[in-house]
C-alpha positions in Angstrom: 106.8 -3.1 13.6 106.3 -1.3 10.4 103.8 0.5 8.1 102.5 -2.3 5.9 100.9 -0.3 3.0 100.5 3.0 1.2 103.1 5.7 0.6 104.9 5.0 3.9 105.1 1.2 3.3 108.1 -0.4 4.9 109.0 2.4 7.3 109.9 1.0 10.7 108.1 2.1 13.8 110.4 1.8 16.9 108.5 2.7 20.1 110.5 3.2 23.3 110.7 0.4 25.8 108.7 2.4 28.4 105.6 2.7 26.1 102.7 1.0 27.8 100.9 -0.2 24.7 100.0 -3.5 23.0 100.8 -2.7 19.3 98.6 -4.4 16.7 100.8 -7.0 15.0 101.9 -6.3 11.4 100.0 -9.5 10.3 96.7 -8.3 11.9 97.2 -4.8 10.7 97.7 -5.9 7.1 94.6 -8.2 7.3 92.6 -5.3 8.8 93.4 -3.0 6.0 92.7 -5.6 3.4 89.2 -6.0 4.8 88.8 -2.2 5.0 89.8 -1.8 1.4 86.6 -3.7 0.5 84.4 -1.8 2.9 85.3 1.9 2.7 87.5 4.2 0.7 90.2 5.4 3.1 91.5 8.0 0.6 90.2 11.4 1.7 88.6 10.0 4.9 88.4 11.7 8.3 89.8 9.1 10.8 89.7 9.0 14.6 92.2 6.6 16.2 91.4 6.0 19.9 94.0 4.6 22.3 96.6 5.0 19.6 99.5 3.6 21.7 102.5 3.4 19.3 100.6 5.2 16.5 100.9 2.3 14.1 97.3 2.4 13.0 97.3 6.2 12.7 100.4 6.1 10.5 98.8 3.3 8.4 95.6 5.4 7.8 97.8 8.4 6.8 99.9 6.2 4.6 96.8 5.0 2.8 95.5 8.5 2.0 93.3 9.6 4.9 92.8 13.3 4.6 92.8 13.8 8.4 93.8 11.5 11.3 93.2 12.5 14.9 95.0 10.2 17.3 94.0 10.2 21.0 95.6 8.5 24.0 96.0 9.4 27.6 99.6 8.3 27.9 102.2 11.1 27.6 104.8 8.6 26.4 102.6 7.7 23.5 102.0 11.3 22.6 105.7 12.2 22.8 106.6 9.2 20.7 104.1 9.8 17.9 104.8 13.6 17.9 108.5 12.8 17.5 107.8 10.2 14.7 105.7 12.8 12.8 108.5 15.3 13.1 111.2 12.9 12.0 109.2 11.6 9.1 108.1 15.2 8.2 104.4 14.2 8.2 101.4 16.5 8.3 97.8 15.4 8.5 97.9 13.6 11.9 96.9 15.5 15.0 98.0 14.0 18.3 95.9 14.6 21.3 96.6 13.6 24.9 93.2 13.0 26.6 91.2 10.4 28.5 89.2 8.8 25.7 86.3 7.8 27.8 85.8 11.4 29.0 86.3 12.8 25.6 83.7 10.5 24.0 81.0 12.1 26.3 81.4 15.4 24.3 81.3 14.9 20.5 82.9 17.7 18.5 83.2 16.2 15.1 82.1 13.3 13.0 84.3 10.8 11.3 84.2 8.3 8.4 86.3 5.7 10.2 87.0 5.3 13.9 89.4 2.7 15.2 89.5 1.9 18.9 91.9 -0.4 20.7 91.2 0.1 24.5 93.1 -1.7 27.1 91.5 -5.2 27.1 91.1 -5.2 30.9 89.4 -1.9 31.2 86.0 -2.5 32.8 84.4 0.2 30.5 85.5 -1.7 27.4 82.0 -3.2 26.7 80.6 0.4 26.5 82.8 1.4 23.7 80.5 0.7 20.7 77.6 2.6 22.1 79.7 5.5 23.4 80.7 6.0 19.8 77.7 4.9 17.7 75.1 6.6 19.9 77.4 9.6 20.8 77.3 11.4 17.5 80.9 10.6 16.4 80.1 8.8 13.2 79.1 10.1 9.8 76.1 8.3 8.4 78.0 5.7 6.4 80.9 5.6 8.8 82.5 2.4 10.2 83.8 1.8 13.7 86.4 -0.9 14.2 87.2 -2.2 17.7 90.2 -4.3 18.3 89.6 -6.8 21.2 90.5 -10.1 22.8 88.3 -13.1 23.4 87.1 -11.7 26.7 85.0 -9.1 24.9 82.3 -10.5 22.7 80.3 -8.1 20.6 78.4 -10.7 18.6 75.0 -9.7 20.1 75.4 -6.0 19.3 72.8 -5.0 16.8 75.1 -2.8 14.8 78.0 -5.2 14.5 78.1 -6.4 10.9 81.4 -8.1 10.6 84.0 -9.9 12.8 87.5 -11.0 11.9 90.0 -12.9 13.9 93.8 -13.1 13.3 95.6 -15.1 15.9 94.6 -13.7 19.3 93.5 -10.4 17.7 89.8 -9.8 17.0 88.3 -6.9 15.0 84.6 -6.1 15.3 83.1 -3.8 12.7 80.0 -1.6 13.4 77.9 0.8 11.4 75.4 3.4 12.6 71.8 2.0 12.9 70.7 3.8 9.7 73.5 2.4 7.5 72.9 -0.6 5.3 75.9 -2.9 5.1 75.0 -5.8 2.9 77.5 -7.9 4.8 76.7 -10.8 7.1 78.6 -11.6 10.2 81.7 -13.5 9.3 84.4 -15.1 11.4 
């Protein structure tokens, strides 16, 4: 696993064996950021990475110029690993928070340009994720929410989903706030 673009491109991410995470593959990550490059300027953006796991997506956003990245996960092993990585790589601009994401989303404190969420696929609350964020006051008006999911979660009927991409077994659904105009049709 590595950072695939930006100023940290090529750096290896080596999570410990006891990390309970399903890291986004390098291929899927590279494809995701190629799509994002055509949708939103990451440079200077405020980013929220939910269920960060290994921290690969947070590091990718930082590498590509996000002004601020807040990474949230309940797992203490994930927090410790990302904190250690940031220290070893001497990085600033990523804040690591250990918290229950579903509880945290009930109390919005800030708005973001980009929100990435990769909840455990088997979590029964997974289908609530788009509305918790889009209706919860977490998004800036032209912000984008990306949810990584498997086949078992289908967001095609959600009125605010404007784009879907599939890479192998990894699916990304893209959402905007109800007031935003995307100009994009739903593509697979």
